[in-house]
VOBA-805730 format. One line per field, with one value per residue: residue number from 1; chain; x, y, z of N, C-alpha, C, O in turn. Coordinates in steps of 0.2 Angstrom, whole numbers, plus 2048, in hexadecimal, padded with zeros to 3 digits. Layout:
N
resi <- c(NUM | ...)
chain <- c(A | ...)
nX <- c(X | ...)
nY <- c(Y | ...)
nZ <- c(Z | ...)
caX <- c(X | ...)
caY <- c(Y | ...)
caZ <- c(Z | ...)
cX <- c(X | ...)
cY <- c(Y | ...)
cZ <- c(Z | ...)
oX <- c(X | ...)
oY <- c(Y | ...)
oZ <- c(Z | ...)
END
This chain:
164
resi <- c(1 | 2 | 3 | 4 | 5 | 6 | 7 | 8 | 9 | 10 | 11 | 12 | 13 | 14 | 15 | 16 | 17 | 18 | 19 | 20 | 21 | 22 | 23 | 24 | 25 | 26 | 27 | 28 | 29 | 30 | 31 | 32 | 33 | 34 | 35 | 36 | 37 | 38 | 39 | 40 | 41 | 42 | 43 | 44 | 45 | 46 | 47 | 48 | 49 | 50 | 51 | 52 | 53 | 54 | 55 | 56 | 57 | 58 | 59 | 60 | 61 | 62 | 63 | 64 | 65 | 66 | 67 | 68 | 69 | 70 | 71 | 72 | 73 | 74 | 75 | 76 | 77 | 78 | 79 | 80 | 81 | 82 | 83 | 84 | 85 | 86 | 87 | 88 | 89 | 90 | 91 | 92 | 93 | 94 | 95 | 96 | 97 | 98 | 99 | 100 | 101 | 102 | 103 | 104 | 105 | 106 | 107 | 108 | 109 | 110 | 111 | 112 | 113 | 114 | 115 | 116 | 117 | 118 | 119 | 120 | 121 | 122 | 123 | 124 | 125 | 126 | 127 | 128 | 129 | 130 | 131 | 132 | 133 | 134 | 135 | 136 | 137 | 138 | 139 | 140 | 141 | 142 | 143 | 144 | 145 | 146 | 147 | 148 | 149 | 150 | 151 | 152 | 153 | 154 | 155 | 156 | 157 | 158 | 159 | 160 | 161 | 162 | 163 | 164)
chain <- c(A | A | A | A | A | A | A | A | A | A | A | A | A | A | A | A | A | A | A | A | A | A | A | A | A | A | A | A | A | A | A | A | A | A | A | A | A | A | A | A | A | A | A | A | A | A | A | A | A | A | A | A | A | A | A | A | A | A | A | A | A | A | A | A | A | A | A | A | A | A | A | A | A | A | A | A | A | A | A | A | A | A | A | A | A | A | A | A | A | A | A | A | A | A | A | A | A | A | A | A | A | A | A | A | A | A | A | A | A | A | A | A | A | A | A | A | A | A | A | A | A | A | A | A | A | A | A | A | A | A | A | A | A | A | A | A | A | A | A | A | A | A | A | A | A | A | A | A | A | A | A | A | A | A | A | A | A | A | A | A | A | A | A | A)
nX <- c(808 | 813 | 80F | 80B | 800 | 7FE | 801 | 7F9 | 803 | 80C | 804 | 802 | 80F | 811 | 806 | 80B | 817 | 812 | 80A | 814 | 81C | 811 | 80F | 81B | 81B | 811 | 806 | 7F8 | 7FB | 7FF | 7FF | 809 | 811 | 816 | 823 | 82B | 823 | 824 | 832 | 832 | 82A | 832 | 83D | 837 | 832 | 83D | 83F | 837 | 837 | 83E | 83E | 836 | 83A | 83F | 834 | 82C | 833 | 832 | 825 | 81C | 814 | 808 | 809 | 809 | 80C | 815 | 819 | 828 | 82E | 83A | 838 | 82C | 831 | 83B | 834 | 837 | 838 | 836 | 838 | 82E | 837 | 843 | 83F | 83D | 84A | 850 | 84B | 840 | 833 | 82B | 827 | 81B | 816 | 805 | 7FA | 7F6 | 7E6 | 7DC | 7CE | 7CE | 7DC | 7EA | 7EE | 7E2 | 7D9 | 7DF | 7DE | 7D0 | 7CE | 7D5 | 7CC | 7C2 | 7C4 | 7CB | 7C4 | 7BB | 7C3 | 7CA | 7BE | 7BB | 7C6 | 7C5 | 7B9 | 7B7 | 7B4 | 7B3 | 7A7 | 79D | 79F | 79A | 78D | 788 | 789 | 780 | 783 | 78E | 7A0 | 7AE | 7BC | 7CB | 7D8 | 7D6 | 7D2 | 7DE | 7E7 | 7E1 | 7E3 | 7F1 | 7F2 | 7EC | 7F4 | 7FF | 7FB | 7F8 | 804 | 80A | 803 | 806 | 813 | 814 | 814 | 80B | 809 | 809)
nY <- c(821 | 81B | 816 | 809 | 7FC | 7FA | 7EE | 7E8 | 7E9 | 7F2 | 7FD | 801 | 805 | 80F | 818 | 81A | 821 | 82C | 832 | 835 | 83F | 849 | 84B | 850 | 85C | 863 | 86A | 86D | 869 | 876 | 883 | 88C | 885 | 87B | 878 | 874 | 86A | 861 | 85E | 857 | 84C | 846 | 842 | 83A | 82F | 829 | 81D | 815 | 809 | 80C | 804 | 7F8 | 7EB | 7EB | 7EE | 7E4 | 7D9 | 7DC | 7DA | 7E5 | 7EA | 7E5 | 7DA | 7D6 | 7C7 | 7BF | 7B2 | 7B0 | 7AF | 7A7 | 7A0 | 799 | 791 | 78A | 784 | 782 | 77D | 784 | 790 | 79F | 7AA | 7A4 | 7A2 | 7AF | 7B4 | 7AC | 7B1 | 7AC | 7AF | 7BF | 7CF | 7DC | 7EB | 7EC | 7F8 | 806 | 80C | 819 | 823 | 82E | 835 | 838 | 846 | 84C | 84A | 851 | 85E | 85F | 85D | 868 | 872 | 871 | 877 | 879 | 872 | 86A | 863 | 85A | 853 | 84D | 845 | 83C | 836 | 830 | 822 | 811 | 80B | 815 | 81C | 812 | 811 | 81D | 81D | 813 | 805 | 7F7 | 7F8 | 7F2 | 7E9 | 7EF | 7EB | 7DD | 7DB | 7DE | 7D4 | 7C9 | 7CA | 7C9 | 7BC | 7B5 | 7B7 | 7B1 | 7A4 | 7A2 | 7A3 | 798 | 78E | 790 | 78E | 781 | 77C | 777 | 76A | 759)
nZ <- c(7FA | 7F5 | 7E8 | 7E9 | 7EE | 7FF | 80B | 81B | 824 | 81D | 81C | 829 | 82D | 824 | 828 | 835 | 833 | 82C | 836 | 83F | 839 | 838 | 846 | 84A | 844 | 84A | 848 | 83D | 82C | 821 | 815 | 81A | 822 | 819 | 813 | 81E | 822 | 817 | 818 | 825 | 821 | 817 | 81F | 829 | 820 | 81C | 822 | 81B | 80E | 7FE | 7F2 | 7E8 | 7E9 | 7F6 | 7FD | 7FB | 800 | 80E | 810 | 80E | 804 | 7F7 | 7E9 | 7D7 | 7CF | 7C2 | 7B7 | 7AE | 79D | 79D | 7A9 | 7A6 | 79C | 7A3 | 7AE | 7BB | 7CC | 7DD | 7EA | 7EC | 7ED | 7E8 | 7DA | 7D6 | 7D7 | 7CE | 7C2 | 7BE | 7C2 | 7C2 | 7C9 | 7CD | 7D5 | 7DC | 7D8 | 7E2 | 7E5 | 7E9 | 7ED | 7F5 | 7F8 | 804 | 802 | 7FD | 807 | 811 | 80C | 80D | 81B | 81F | 81C | 825 | 831 | 842 | 84D | 846 | 83F | 849 | 84D | 841 | 83E | 849 | 848 | 83B | 832 | 82B | 82D | 82F | 823 | 81A | 81F | 81B | 80E | 80B | 809 | 809 | 808 | 7FE | 804 | 802 | 805 | 806 | 7F8 | 7F2 | 7F8 | 7F3 | 7E5 | 7E4 | 7E9 | 7E0 | 7D4 | 7D8 | 7D9 | 7CB | 7C5 | 7CB | 7C5 | 7B7 | 7B7 | 7BA | 7C7 | 7CF | 7CC | 7CF)
caX <- c(80A | 818 | 80C | 80A | 7FB | 801 | 7FE | 7F8 | 80A | 80F | 800 | 804 | 816 | 80F | 802 | 80F | 81C | 80F | 809 | 81B | 81D | 80C | 810 | 821 | 819 | 80E | 800 | 7F5 | 7FF | 7FC | 804 | 80E | 816 | 817 | 82A | 82D | 81F | 827 | 838 | 830 | 827 | 838 | 841 | 833 | 831 | 844 | 83E | 833 | 83B | 83C | 83E | 831 | 83D | 83F | 82D | 829 | 837 | 830 | 81E | 819 | 80F | 805 | 80C | 806 | 812 | 815 | 81E | 82C | 82F | 83F | 835 | 828 | 836 | 83F | 830 | 83B | 835 | 83A | 834 | 82D | 83D | 848 | 83D | 83E | 851 | 852 | 848 | 83A | 82D | 82C | 821 | 81A | 811 | 7FE | 7FA | 7F1 | 7E1 | 7D9 | 7CA | 7D0 | 7E3 | 7EB | 7EE | 7DC | 7D6 | 7E2 | 7DA | 7C9 | 7CE | 7D7 | 7C6 | 7BD | 7C5 | 7CE | 7BF | 7B8 | 7C9 | 7CA | 7B8 | 7BB | 7CB | 7C3 | 7B3 | 7B7 | 7B5 | 7B0 | 79F | 79A | 79F | 795 | 786 | 786 | 789 | 77B | 785 | 795 | 7A5 | 7B3 | 7C2 | 7D0 | 7DD | 7D4 | 7D3 | 7E5 | 7EA | 7DE | 7E6 | 7F7 | 7F2 | 7EA | 7F9 | 804 | 7F8 | 7F8 | 80C | 80C | 800 | 809 | 81A | 813 | 816 | 805 | 808 | 80D)
caY <- c(81A | 819 | 814 | 802 | 7FA | 7F8 | 7E9 | 7EB | 7EB | 7F8 | 803 | 803 | 808 | 816 | 81C | 81C | 826 | 832 | 835 | 837 | 846 | 84D | 84C | 854 | 862 | 866 | 86E | 86A | 86B | 87B | 887 | 890 | 880 | 876 | 876 | 871 | 863 | 85D | 85B | 852 | 846 | 843 | 83F | 834 | 82A | 826 | 817 | 811 | 807 | 80F | 800 | 7F3 | 7E5 | 7EB | 7EE | 7DD | 7D5 | 7DE | 7D9 | 7EB | 7EB | 7E0 | 7D9 | 7D1 | 7C3 | 7BD | 7AE | 7B3 | 7AA | 7A3 | 79C | 794 | 78C | 786 | 780 | 780 | 77E | 788 | 795 | 7A5 | 7AE | 7A1 | 7A3 | 7B6 | 7B5 | 7A9 | 7B4 | 7A8 | 7B3 | 7C6 | 7D2 | 7E3 | 7EC | 7ED | 800 | 808 | 810 | 81C | 828 | 834 | 835 | 83C | 84D | 84F | 849 | 856 | 864 | 85E | 85E | 86F | 877 | 870 | 87B | 875 | 86E | 865 | 85E | 855 | 84F | 849 | 83F | 838 | 833 | 82D | 81B | 80E | 80A | 81C | 81D | 80D | 813 | 823 | 81A | 80E | 7FF | 7F6 | 7F9 | 7EC | 7EA | 7F0 | 7E6 | 7D6 | 7DA | 7DE | 7CE | 7C4 | 7CB | 7C7 | 7B5 | 7B2 | 7B8 | 7AC | 79E | 7A2 | 7A2 | 791 | 78A | 791 | 78B | 77A | 77B | 773 | 763 | 754)
caZ <- c(7FC | 7F0 | 7E2 | 7EA | 7F3 | 805 | 810 | 821 | 827 | 81A | 81E | 830 | 82D | 820 | 82D | 83B | 831 | 82B | 83D | 842 | 836 | 83B | 84D | 84B | 841 | 850 | 846 | 837 | 827 | 81D | 811 | 81E | 824 | 814 | 812 | 824 | 822 | 812 | 81B | 82A | 81E | 814 | 825 | 82B | 81B | 81B | 825 | 816 | 808 | 7F7 | 7ED | 7E8 | 7EC | 7FE | 800 | 7FA | 805 | 814 | 810 | 80F | 7FE | 7F3 | 7E2 | 7D2 | 7CD | 7BB | 7B4 | 7A8 | 798 | 7A0 | 7AE | 7A3 | 799 | 7A8 | 7B2 | 7C1 | 7D3 | 7E2 | 7EE | 7E8 | 7EC | 7E3 | 7D4 | 7D4 | 7D6 | 7C8 | 7BD | 7BB | 7C3 | 7C3 | 7CD | 7CD | 7DB | 7DB | 7D9 | 7E7 | 7E3 | 7EE | 7EB | 7F9 | 7FA | 80A | 801 | 7FC | 80E | 815 | 80A | 810 | 822 | 821 | 81B | 82A | 837 | 847 | 851 | 842 | 83D | 84E | 84D | 83B | 83F | 84F | 846 | 834 | 832 | 826 | 82E | 82E | 81C | 817 | 821 | 817 | 807 | 80A | 807 | 80B | 803 | 7FD | 808 | 7FD | 807 | 804 | 7F1 | 7F0 | 7FA | 7EE | 7DF | 7E5 | 7EA | 7D9 | 7D0 | 7DA | 7D6 | 7C4 | 7C4 | 7CD | 7C0 | 7B1 | 7B8 | 7BC | 7CE | 7D3 | 7C9 | 7D3)
cX <- c(80F | 815 | 80A | 804 | 7FF | 7FD | 7FC | 7FE | 80D | 80B | 801 | 80A | 814 | 80C | 807 | 814 | 818 | 80D | 80F | 81C | 818 | 80D | 816 | 81F | 815 | 807 | 7FD | 7F9 | 7FB | 801 | 80A | 813 | 818 | 81E | 82C | 829 | 822 | 82E | 837 | 82E | 82D | 83C | 83D | 833 | 838 | 843 | 839 | 837 | 839 | 83C | 839 | 834 | 83D | 838 | 82A | 82D | 834 | 828 | 81A | 814 | 80D | 808 | 808 | 80C | 810 | 81A | 821 | 82C | 835 | 83C | 830 | 82C | 839 | 83A | 833 | 837 | 839 | 835 | 833 | 834 | 842 | 846 | 83E | 845 | 853 | 850 | 842 | 833 | 82F | 826 | 821 | 815 | 80A | 7FE | 7F4 | 7EC | 7DD | 7D5 | 7CB | 7D7 | 7E4 | 7EB | 7E7 | 7D8 | 7D9 | 7DF | 7D3 | 7C9 | 7D0 | 7D1 | 7C1 | 7BE | 7C7 | 7CA | 7BD | 7BD | 7C9 | 7C4 | 7B8 | 7C0 | 7C8 | 7BD | 7B2 | 7B8 | 7B1 | 7A8 | 79B | 799 | 79A | 78E | 784 | 785 | 783 | 77C | 78C | 79A | 7AA | 7B9 | 7C8 | 7D6 | 7DC | 7D4 | 7DA | 7E8 | 7E7 | 7E1 | 7ED | 7F7 | 7F0 | 7F0 | 7FF | 801 | 7F9 | 800 | 80D | 809 | 804 | 810 | 81A | 815 | 811 | 804 | 80C | 812)
cY <- c(817 | 816 | 80C | 801 | 7F7 | 7F3 | 7EC | 7ED | 7F2 | 7FE | 805 | 807 | 80F | 81B | 81F | 822 | 82D | 836 | 838 | 83E | 84B | 84F | 851 | 85B | 866 | 86A | 86B | 86D | 870 | 87E | 88A | 88B | 87A | 874 | 872 | 86A | 85E | 85A | 856 | 84C | 842 | 83F | 839 | 82E | 827 | 81F | 812 | 80F | 80A | 80A | 7FA | 7ED | 7E5 | 7EB | 7E7 | 7D8 | 7D6 | 7DC | 7DF | 7ED | 7E5 | 7E0 | 7D5 | 7CD | 7C0 | 7B8 | 7B1 | 7AD | 7A5 | 79E | 797 | 78F | 787 | 781 | 77D | 781 | 782 | 78C | 79B | 7A9 | 7AB | 7A2 | 7AA | 7B7 | 7B2 | 7AC | 7B0 | 7AB | 7BA | 7C9 | 7D9 | 7E5 | 7ED | 7F5 | 801 | 80D | 813 | 822 | 82F | 833 | 839 | 844 | 850 | 84F | 84F | 85D | 864 | 860 | 865 | 874 | 876 | 874 | 876 | 870 | 868 | 860 | 858 | 851 | 84B | 843 | 83A | 833 | 830 | 826 | 817 | 80D | 810 | 81D | 818 | 80E | 818 | 821 | 816 | 807 | 7FD | 7F7 | 7F3 | 7EE | 7EA | 7EC | 7DF | 7D5 | 7DA | 7D7 | 7C8 | 7C4 | 7C8 | 7BF | 7B2 | 7B2 | 7B3 | 7A5 | 79D | 7A0 | 79A | 78C | 78A | 78D | 783 | 778 | 777 | 76C | 75F | 750)
cZ <- c(7F7 | 7EA | 7E3 | 7EF | 7F9 | 808 | 816 | 825 | 824 | 81B | 825 | 830 | 829 | 825 | 833 | 839 | 82F | 831 | 840 | 840 | 838 | 842 | 84E | 848 | 847 | 84E | 83F | 831 | 823 | 819 | 814 | 820 | 81F | 813 | 818 | 824 | 81D | 815 | 820 | 827 | 81B | 81A | 827 | 827 | 819 | 81D | 820 | 810 | 802 | 7F1 | 7EE | 7EB | 7F3 | 801 | 800 | 7FF | 80C | 815 | 811 | 809 | 7FB | 7EC | 7DE | 7D0 | 7C6 | 7BA | 7AE | 7A3 | 79A | 7A5 | 7AB | 79F | 79D | 7AC | 7B8 | 7C7 | 7D7 | 7E5 | 7EA | 7E7 | 7E8 | 7DC | 7D1 | 7D3 | 7D0 | 7C2 | 7BA | 7BD | 7C4 | 7C6 | 7CB | 7D2 | 7D8 | 7DC | 7DE | 7E4 | 7E8 | 7EC | 7EF | 7FC | 800 | 808 | 800 | 803 | 812 | 813 | 80D | 817 | 823 | 820 | 820 | 830 | 83D | 84B | 84C | 840 | 842 | 84E | 847 | 83C | 844 | 84C | 83F | 835 | 82C | 827 | 82D | 826 | 818 | 819 | 81C | 810 | 806 | 808 | 809 | 806 | 803 | 801 | 803 | 7FF | 805 | 7FC | 7EF | 7F2 | 7F5 | 7E8 | 7DF | 7E5 | 7E3 | 7D4 | 7D2 | 7D8 | 7CF | 7C2 | 7C5 | 7C7 | 7B9 | 7B1 | 7BA | 7C3 | 7D2 | 7D1 | 7CE | 7D0)
oX <- c(80E | 819 | 807 | 804 | 802 | 7F7 | 7FE | 7FE | 80F | 80D | 801 | 80A | 817 | 80E | 806 | 815 | 81B | 80D | 80E | 81E | 819 | 80C | 816 | 822 | 816 | 804 | 801 | 7FB | 7F5 | 807 | 80F | 819 | 81B | 81F | 830 | 82D | 823 | 82F | 83A | 82F | 82E | 83E | 840 | 834 | 838 | 847 | 838 | 839 | 833 | 83A | 837 | 830 | 83C | 837 | 827 | 829 | 834 | 825 | 814 | 80F | 810 | 809 | 805 | 811 | 80A | 820 | 81E | 82B | 834 | 83E | 830 | 82A | 83A | 83C | 832 | 832 | 83F | 830 | 836 | 835 | 846 | 84A | 83F | 847 | 858 | 851 | 840 | 82E | 834 | 821 | 826 | 811 | 809 | 800 | 7EF | 7EE | 7DA | 7D7 | 7C9 | 7D8 | 7E0 | 7E9 | 7E6 | 7D4 | 7D5 | 7DE | 7D1 | 7C5 | 7CE | 7D1 | 7BC | 7B9 | 7C7 | 7CB | 7BC | 7BB | 7CA | 7C5 | 7B7 | 7BE | 7CA | 7BC | 7AD | 7BD | 7AD | 7A4 | 796 | 794 | 796 | 78A | 77E | 781 | 780 | 778 | 78F | 798 | 7AA | 7BB | 7C9 | 7D9 | 7E0 | 7D6 | 7DC | 7EC | 7EB | 7E3 | 7EF | 7FB | 7F3 | 7F1 | 802 | 805 | 7FA | 801 | 810 | 80C | 805 | 812 | 81F | 816 | 812 | 800 | 811 | 815)
oY <- c(811 | 812 | 809 | 805 | 7F2 | 7F3 | 7F2 | 7F3 | 7F6 | 804 | 80B | 80C | 814 | 820 | 825 | 827 | 832 | 83C | 83D | 843 | 850 | 855 | 855 | 860 | 86C | 86D | 867 | 873 | 870 | 87C | 88A | 88D | 875 | 86E | 86D | 865 | 859 | 854 | 851 | 846 | 83C | 83A | 834 | 828 | 823 | 81A | 80C | 814 | 80B | 80C | 7F8 | 7E9 | 7E0 | 7E8 | 7E5 | 7D4 | 7D1 | 7DD | 7DF | 7F1 | 7DF | 7E5 | 7D0 | 7D0 | 7BE | 7B9 | 7B4 | 7A7 | 79F | 798 | 791 | 789 | 781 | 77C | 778 | 785 | 783 | 78D | 79B | 7AC | 7AE | 7A3 | 7AB | 7BA | 7B4 | 7AA | 7B2 | 7A9 | 7BC | 7C5 | 7DC | 7E1 | 7F0 | 7F7 | 7FF | 811 | 80F | 826 | 834 | 831 | 83E | 848 | 855 | 853 | 852 | 861 | 86A | 864 | 868 | 87A | 87A | 875 | 870 | 86A | 863 | 85A | 853 | 84B | 845 | 83D | 834 | 82E | 82D | 824 | 81A | 80D | 80F | 81F | 81A | 80E | 818 | 824 | 815 | 803 | 802 | 7F8 | 7EF | 7F4 | 7E4 | 7E9 | 7DC | 7D0 | 7D6 | 7D4 | 7C4 | 7BF | 7C5 | 7BC | 7AD | 7AD | 7B0 | 7A1 | 797 | 79C | 797 | 787 | 785 | 78A | 780 | 772 | 774 | 768 | 760 | 74C)
oZ <- c(7F6 | 7E6 | 7DE | 7F4 | 7F8 | 809 | 817 | 828 | 827 | 81C | 826 | 834 | 82C | 826 | 835 | 83D | 831 | 832 | 844 | 843 | 83A | 844 | 852 | 84B | 847 | 853 | 83C | 831 | 821 | 819 | 812 | 821 | 821 | 813 | 817 | 826 | 81E | 813 | 821 | 829 | 81B | 818 | 828 | 829 | 814 | 81B | 822 | 80D | 801 | 7EC | 7F3 | 7EE | 7F6 | 806 | 804 | 802 | 810 | 81A | 814 | 80A | 7FB | 7E9 | 7E0 | 7CE | 7C5 | 7BC | 7AA | 7A4 | 799 | 7A5 | 7AD | 79F | 79C | 7AE | 7BA | 7C7 | 7D6 | 7E4 | 7E4 | 7E2 | 7E4 | 7D7 | 7CC | 7CE | 7CD | 7BC | 7B4 | 7B9 | 7C7 | 7C7 | 7C9 | 7D4 | 7D3 | 7E1 | 7DE | 7E1 | 7ED | 7E8 | 7ED | 801 | 802 | 80C | 803 | 805 | 816 | 817 | 80F | 819 | 828 | 823 | 821 | 834 | 83C | 84B | 84E | 83E | 840 | 84F | 847 | 83A | 843 | 84F | 83D | 838 | 82A | 822 | 82A | 824 | 814 | 814 | 81A | 80D | 800 | 806 | 80B | 800 | 808 | 802 | 800 | 7FA | 802 | 7F9 | 7EA | 7EE | 7F3 | 7E4 | 7DA | 7E2 | 7E1 | 7D0 | 7CD | 7D6 | 7CC | 7BD | 7C1 | 7C6 | 7B6 | 7AC | 7BA | 7C4 | 7D7 | 7D3 | 7D1 | 7D3)
END
């Protein structure tokens, strides 16, 4: 996922492009079709922005925002975009953390056999995972959104944007 935590919109695009490449391959990715699959992935993911600026502009990823020294000194008001353009606020993507990345899931699925792969894909879900775990899990999208929101609130406070 390009190293950035994707928003629901970004994840939908990522999943759609990944499925597009998998559908074009027409079979489960394996060593014999790895070069072709890599080419299909490269072609499909041309539709996904490569820059953090563009990912942010399209609302595809979550970011952490920081006031700059220039911003603190200026204490200027404006929209987030105006403050970023003026160099008063900078940002960095929140890093995506996953305990089972797509590559590992693919290895796991490839070891299941064809029938089990279809069953695994159709039946894997959060509720089953939580039931097996014996407890609920945190919603990573809510955590990323909260981190982004708090960083924006911190910027507003440091830059004096909340003062009347």
